[in-house]
C-alpha positions as CSV (number, residue, x, y, z in Angstrom):
1,X,13.8,20.7,-3.3
2,X,11.7,18.6,-6.0
3,X,10.0,20.0,-8.6
4,X,6.2,20.2,-8.6
5,X,3.4,19.9,-10.6
6,X,3.4,23.8,-10.6
7,X,6.8,23.9,-12.4
8,X,5.1,22.7,-15.9
9,X,2.8,24.2,-18.5
10,X,0.3,21.7,-18.4
11,X,-2.2,23.2,-21.0
12,X,-3.2,20.6,-23.7
13,X,-0.4,18.2,-22.4
14,X,-1.2,14.5,-21.3
15,X,-0.5,14.7,-17.6
16,X,-0.3,11.2,-15.9
17,X,-0.8,11.5,-12.2
18,X,-0.2,8.5,-10.0
19,X,-2.6,8.9,-7.2
20,X,-3.3,6.8,-4.1
21,X,-7.0,5.1,-4.5
22,X,-6.1,2.2,-2.3
23,X,-9.3,2.6,-0.5
24,X,-11.0,0.0,1.6
25,X,-13.8,-1.9,-0.1
26,X,-16.5,-4.1,1.2
27,X,-19.1,-5.7,-1.2
28,X,-18.1,-3.6,-4.1
29,X,-18.3,-0.6,-2.3
30,X,-16.1,2.1,-0.9
31,X,-16.1,2.3,2.9
32,X,-13.6,5.0,3.4
33,X,-13.0,7.8,0.6
34,X,-10.4,10.0,2.3
35,X,-7.4,9.0,0.1
36,X,-9.6,9.9,-2.9
37,X,-10.4,13.3,-1.6
38,X,-6.6,13.7,-0.7
39,X,-5.9,13.4,-4.4
40,X,-8.4,16.0,-5.6
41,X,-6.2,19.5,-5.2
42,X,-3.8,17.7,-7.5
43,X,-6.3,16.7,-10.1
44,X,-8.3,19.8,-9.8
45,X,-5.1,21.9,-10.4
46,X,-4.3,19.9,-13.6
47,X,-7.9,20.3,-15.1
48,X,-8.0,24.0,-14.4
49,X,-4.6,24.1,-16.2
50,X,-6.0,22.7,-19.0
51,X,-4.3,19.5,-18.9
52,X,-5.5,16.2,-20.2
53,X,-5.6,14.0,-16.9
54,X,-4.4,10.3,-16.9
55,X,-5.0,8.7,-13.5
56,X,-3.0,5.7,-12.3
57,X,-3.6,3.6,-9.0
58,X,-3.2,0.3,-7.4
59,X,-5.8,-1.4,-5.4
60,X,-5.2,-4.2,-3.3
61,X,-3.0,-7.1,-4.4
62,X,-3.1,-9.0,-7.1
63,X,-2.2,-12.6,-6.9
64,X,-5.0,-14.7,-8.5
65,X,-7.4,-14.2,-11.4
66,X,-10.4,-13.9,-8.4
67,X,-8.4,-11.0,-7.1
68,X,-8.7,-9.2,-10.5
69,X,-12.6,-8.8,-10.0
70,X,-12.4,-8.0,-6.2
71,X,-10.1,-5.1,-7.0
72,X,-11.2,-3.3,-10.0
73,X,-11.2,0.8,-10.0
74,X,-14.5,1.3,-11.5
75,X,-16.4,2.0,-8.1
76,X,-13.6,4.7,-7.5
77,X,-14.0,6.5,-10.8
78,X,-17.8,6.6,-10.1
79,X,-16.9,7.9,-6.8
80,X,-14.3,10.5,-8.2
81,X,-16.9,11.6,-10.8
82,X,-19.4,12.6,-8.0
83,X,-16.4,14.5,-6.0
84,X,-15.0,16.5,-9.4
85,X,-18.3,16.9,-10.5
86,X,-17.4,15.9,-13.8
87,X,-17.4,12.7,-16.0
88,X,-14.6,10.4,-15.4
89,X,-13.7,8.3,-18.1
90,X,-13.1,4.7,-17.0
91,X,-10.8,2.4,-19.0
92,X,-11.2,-1.6,-17.8
93,X,-7.5,-2.3,-18.9
94,X,-3.9,-1.4,-17.9
95,X,-2.8,-1.7,-21.5
96,X,-3.6,-2.3,-25.3
97,X,-5.8,-0.3,-27.9
98,X,-8.6,0.3,-25.7
99,X,-6.6,2.0,-23.4
100,X,-4.6,4.1,-26.2
101,X,-7.5,5.2,-28.1
102,X,-9.2,6.5,-24.5
103,X,-6.0,8.4,-23.9
104,X,-6.1,9.6,-27.8
105,X,-9.4,10.8,-27.7
106,X,-9.0,12.9,-24.1
107,X,-9.7,16.4,-24.6
108,X,-8.1,19.0,-22.4
109,X,-10.1,19.4,-19.0
110,X,-11.0,15.6,-19.1
111,X,-10.0,13.1,-16.8
112,X,-9.4,9.1,-17.5
113,X,-8.9,6.5,-14.8
114,X,-7.1,3.5,-16.2
115,X,-7.6,0.1,-14.4
116,X,-5.9,-1.0,-11.1
117,X,-1.9,-1.1,-12.0
118,X,-1.5,-3.9,-10.3
119,X,-3.5,-6.0,-12.4
120,X,0.2,-6.3,-14.3
121,X,1.3,-8.3,-11.0
122,X,-0.6,-11.5,-12.2
123,X,2.1,-12.2,-14.9
124,X,5.2,-11.7,-13.5
125,X,4.8,-8.9,-10.8
126,X,5.4,-6.2,-13.7
127,X,4.1,-3.3,-11.4
128,X,5.6,-3.9,-8.2
129,X,8.8,-5.3,-9.9
130,X,9.4,-1.9,-11.9
131,X,9.2,-3.7,-15.1
132,X,11.0,-1.2,-17.3
133,X,9.0,-2.3,-20.3
134,X,5.8,-1.7,-18.6
135,X,7.7,1.3,-17.5
136,X,8.4,2.4,-21.0
137,X,4.8,1.7,-22.5
138,X,3.1,3.6,-19.6
139,X,5.3,6.6,-20.1
140,X,4.5,6.6,-23.9
141,X,0.6,7.4,-22.7
142,X,1.7,11.2,-21.6
143,X,3.8,14.1,-21.7
144,X,4.4,14.9,-17.8
145,X,4.4,12.3,-14.9
146,X,3.3,13.7,-11.7
147,X,3.5,11.5,-8.7
148,X,1.4,12.3,-5.8
149,X,0.9,8.7,-4.2
150,X,2.9,8.9,-1.0
151,X,1.3,5.4,0.4
152,X,3.8,4.0,-2.1
153,X,6.5,6.5,-2.3
154,X,8.9,3.8,-0.6
155,X,8.5,1.3,-3.1
156,X,10.1,1.3,-6.7
157,X,7.2,0.5,-8.9
158,X,7.0,0.8,-13.0
159,X,4.3,3.1,-12.1
160,X,6.4,5.6,-10.1
161,X,10.2,4.9,-10.7
162,X,9.6,3.2,-14.1
163,X,7.5,5.9,-15.9
164,X,9.3,9.1,-13.8
165,X,12.7,7.7,-15.3
166,X,11.1,8.2,-19.0
167,X,9.1,11.8,-18.9
168,X,9.2,15.2,-17.3
169,X,8.3,14.8,-13.9
170,X,7.3,16.4,-10.4
171,X,5.4,15.8,-7.2
172,X,1.9,16.8,-6.5
173,X,0.5,18.4,-3.5
174,X,-0.2,15.6,-1.5
175,X,3.6,14.6,-1.7
176,X,4.8,18.4,-1.4
177,X,2.8,18.5,2.0
178,X,4.0,15.2,3.4
179,X,7.6,16.3,2.7
180,X,7.4,19.6,3.4
181,X,5.8,18.8,7.4
182,X,7.5,15.7,7.6
183,X,11.0,16.1,6.6
184,X,11.3,19.6,8.1
185,X,10.1,18.1,11.3
186,X,12.8,15.8,11.2
187,X,15.8,17.9,9.7
188,X,15.0,20.9,11.6
189,X,12.6,20.4,14.6
190,X,11.1,23.3,16.9
191,X,12.0,22.0,20.4
192,X,11.4,20.3,22.6
193,X,10.7,17.5,19.9
194,X,8.8,14.2,21.3
195,X,8.4,11.3,19.5
196,X,5.7,8.6,20.4
197,X,6.4,5.0,19.1
198,X,3.9,2.4,20.0
199,X,3.0,-0.6,18.2
200,X,3.8,-4.4,18.3
201,X,7.6,-5.1,17.3
202,X,10.7,-3.2,18.6
203,X,12.1,-5.0,15.3
204,X,9.9,-2.7,13.1
205,X,11.0,0.3,14.8
206,X,14.7,-0.5,15.2
207,X,16.0,1.7,12.6
208,X,13.6,4.5,13.6
209,X,14.9,4.6,17.0
210,X,18.4,4.6,15.7
211,X,17.8,7.5,13.4
212,X,15.7,9.5,15.9
213,X,17.2,9.0,19.0
214,X,19.9,11.4,17.8
215,X,17.5,14.0,17.0
216,X,14.5,14.0,19.4
217,X,14.8,15.2,22.7
218,X,12.4,12.2,24.4
219,X,11.0,9.0,23.2
220,X,7.9,7.9,24.6
221,X,7.7,4.3,24.0
222,X,3.9,2.2,24.4
223,X,2.2,-0.5,23.1
224,X,3.4,-3.6,22.9
225,X,7.0,-2.7,21.9
226,X,7.5,-1.3,25.4
227,X,7.5,-5.0,27.2
228,X,10.6,-5.6,25.4
229,X,11.9,-2.8,26.5
230,X,10.8,-3.7,30.1
231,X,12.1,-7.3,30.0
232,X,15.3,-5.7,29.1
233,X,15.4,-3.8,32.2
234,X,14.7,-7.2,34.4
235,X,10.8,-6.6,35.0
236,X,8.6,-9.9,35.1
237,X,6.3,-8.8,31.6
238,X,3.8,-12.0,32.2
239,X,2.3,-13.0,28.9
240,X,2.3,-9.5,27.4
241,X,4.3,-9.4,23.9
242,X,7.9,-10.0,23.7
243,X,9.9,-9.5,20.9
244,X,12.8,-11.6,22.1
245,X,15.5,-11.2,19.6
246,X,15.5,-7.1,20.2
247,X,16.4,-7.5,23.8
248,X,19.9,-6.8,23.4
249,X,18.8,-3.5,21.3
250,X,16.8,-2.6,23.8
251,X,19.4,-2.9,26.6
252,X,22.1,-1.1,24.7
253,X,19.9,2.0,23.7
254,X,18.4,2.0,27.6
255,X,22.0,2.2,28.4
256,X,23.4,4.6,26.0
257,X,20.4,6.9,25.9
258,X,18.5,6.3,29.4
259,X,17.4,10.1,29.6
260,X,15.7,10.2,26.4
261,X,13.6,7.1,26.6
262,X,10.5,7.1,28.6
263,X,9.1,3.6,29.5
264,X,5.4,3.2,30.9
265,X,5.1,3.2,34.9
266,X,2.0,1.2,34.9
267,X,-0.2,-0.7,32.4
268,X,-3.6,-2.2,32.3
269,X,-3.4,-5.9,32.3
270,X,-5.9,-8.7,31.5
271,X,-5.3,-12.6,30.9
272,X,-6.8,-12.5,27.5
273,X,-7.9,-9.3,25.5
274,X,-12.0,-10.4,25.8
275,X,-11.2,-10.9,29.5
276,X,-13.7,-8.6,31.4
277,X,-11.4,-8.6,34.6
278,X,-8.8,-6.0,33.9
279,X,-6.4,-4.1,36.5
280,X,-4.0,-1.4,36.4
281,X,-0.6,-2.2,37.6
282,X,2.6,-1.1,38.0
283,X,5.4,-2.1,36.1
284,X,6.7,-3.9,38.7
285,X,3.8,-6.0,39.9
286,X,2.7,-7.4,36.3
287,X,1.5,-11.0,37.2
288,X,3.1,-14.0,35.2
289,X,0.0,-15.3,34.1
290,X,-1.6,-11.9,32.7
291,X,-0.4,-9.4,29.7
292,X,-0.2,-5.7,29.2
293,X,-2.6,-4.0,26.8
294,X,-2.5,-0.5,27.6
295,X,-0.5,2.3,29.6
296,X,-2.0,3.0,32.8
297,X,-3.0,6.2,34.4
298,X,0.4,7.5,35.7
299,X,2.0,6.8,32.3
300,X,-1.0,8.9,30.6
301,X,-0.2,11.6,33.2
302,X,3.9,11.3,32.6
303,X,3.1,11.4,28.6
304,X,0.6,14.3,28.7
305,X,3.3,16.3,30.6
306,X,6.0,15.7,28.1
307,X,3.4,16.2,25.3
308,X,2.4,19.8,27.0
309,X,5.7,21.1,26.9
310,X,6.6,19.9,23.5
311,X,6.9,22.2,20.3
312,X,7.1,19.1,17.6
313,X,5.5,15.5,18.5
314,X,5.8,12.8,15.8
315,X,3.3,9.7,16.6
316,X,3.9,6.3,15.1
317,X,2.1,3.4,16.5
318,X,-0.8,3.3,19.1
319,X,0.1,2.4,22.7
320,X,-2.9,0.1,23.3
321,X,-4.8,-2.2,21.6
322,X,-7.2,0.6,20.8
323,X,-9.7,-1.3,18.8
324,X,-11.0,-2.9,22.1
325,X,-12.8,-0.1,24.9
326,X,-10.9,-1.6,27.7
327,X,-7.7,-0.9,26.1
328,X,-8.2,2.3,24.4
329,X,-8.1,4.7,27.2
330,X,-4.3,5.4,26.7
331,X,-4.7,6.1,22.9
332,X,-7.6,8.1,23.4
333,X,-5.8,10.1,26.2
334,X,-2.9,10.8,23.8
335,X,-5.0,12.2,21.2
336,X,-6.7,14.4,23.6
337,X,-3.2,15.7,24.9
338,X,-2.2,16.4,21.1
339,X,-5.7,18.2,20.6
340,X,-4.7,20.4,23.9
341,X,-1.0,21.0,22.7
342,X,0.5,24.1,20.8
343,X,3.2,21.6,19.5
344,X,3.3,20.7,15.6
345,X,1.3,17.3,15.4
346,X,2.2,14.9,13.2
347,X,0.7,11.0,12.8
348,X,2.8,8.6,11.4
349,X,0.1,7.1,9.3
350,X,-0.9,3.7,9.6
351,X,-2.8,2.3,12.8
352,X,-1.8,5.8,14.6
353,X,-3.6,7.6,11.6
354,X,-6.9,5.0,12.0
355,X,-6.9,5.7,15.7
356,X,-6.8,9.3,15.7
357,X,-9.6,9.2,13.0
358,X,-11.7,6.6,14.9
359,X,-11.6,8.6,18.0
360,X,-12.3,11.9,16.2
361,X,-9.5,14.0,16.3
362,X,-8.2,13.9,12.6
363,X,-9.0,17.8,12.4
364,X,-7.2,18.6,15.5
365,X,-3.8,17.6,14.2
366,X,-1.3,19.3,12.2
367,X,-0.4,16.8,9.8
368,X,-1.5,12.9,9.2
369,X,0.4,11.2,6.7
370,X,-1.2,9.2,4.1
371,X,1.1,6.4,4.1
372,X,2.3,4.3,7.1
373,X,5.0,2.6,5.3
374,X,6.3,5.4,4.0
375,X,6.4,7.7,6.8
376,X,7.9,4.9,8.4
377,X,10.7,5.0,6.4
378,X,11.3,8.7,6.0
379,X,11.4,8.5,10.2
380,X,14.1,5.7,9.5
381,X,16.1,8.5,7.7
382,X,15.8,6.7,4.5
383,X,15.4,7.6,0.7
384,X,11.9,6.8,-0.9
385,X,12.6,5.5,-4.2
386,X,9.5,6.9,-5.8
387,X,10.6,10.6,-4.7
388,X,14.1,10.2,-5.3
389,X,13.4,9.7,-8.9
390,X,11.9,13.0,-9.3
391,X,13.9,15.7,-10.3
392,X,15.3,18.4,-8.5
393,X,14.5,22.3,-9.0
394,X,17.4,24.2,-10.6
């Protein structure tokens, strides 16, 4: 088990907390503050313990000078101040005298947020490239390092691996929960264990399938990736999404694990996404000039049945073009099935989390991951650099 924030005496210590404030912004305003709210338990705990809290986060990608203006964390500091009900000192710098003095002047029970760590990417990708000098400098600002940014845990950055290698360290409550729920589900799932995989390309999920096919009892496949599997079985898929380079992989998986892999029986088809003429057809009847854009009624029934009998369900990837009303029924139906299920229900971040939230089912799930890429790599059985670098409990 990894060390956590609870394992340290934080009183009067300068505690660097790497958070994930990579929130969506429009015209300089935050459009969704869920990631800020997700960080509050760790920040509030540190403040109550009398720590001097130094927060670090990235926001967006920084490639040009223009990106600097559009990706400042100033608006985030203002929103965080409201949520904490106390002043947050914002420092519009990632290094230098202004930052150093602000850190030195910080009192116990106060919180400081420095500027976007990826500002350091403008000159040679020092943050995302885990520049050793930068990691050492940032570590010099604090006494203890806590990583609570699951969304970047699958990347080795100066603000996670770099700092952690120089300071006593641990994880915050958000990462602790992510590991507790997701890792336990993979390592020791309550059975039947059902995995739902959707999204566009099979190639994006090859490692997930290779890992989970040995662990899960059933894998339900929908979304665009289903059509590559159907093509591998010899079906006509029309103009549906095809990942041609993955056909052989699909053939082998279907041959070796035919009883575990469940494909759609019927799909919702149209000539184009904006076409108002849609039809539900069996997978044997997809027309050459149409494309499948959602799972059909019979598939929904079959998937619902597996979910109803499951004890653990992990879902990664929507099963249709859920952003369009005409092709959202399959994804909505799975949300409803998970709501009605008695299983542990885990949503693997990314588009799956966006769909569950959009349709109003977020509160009905056991856990919604805050990191799409990180959760995907966990499902692949990979080590996450931002977590591997954290000390183990003795």
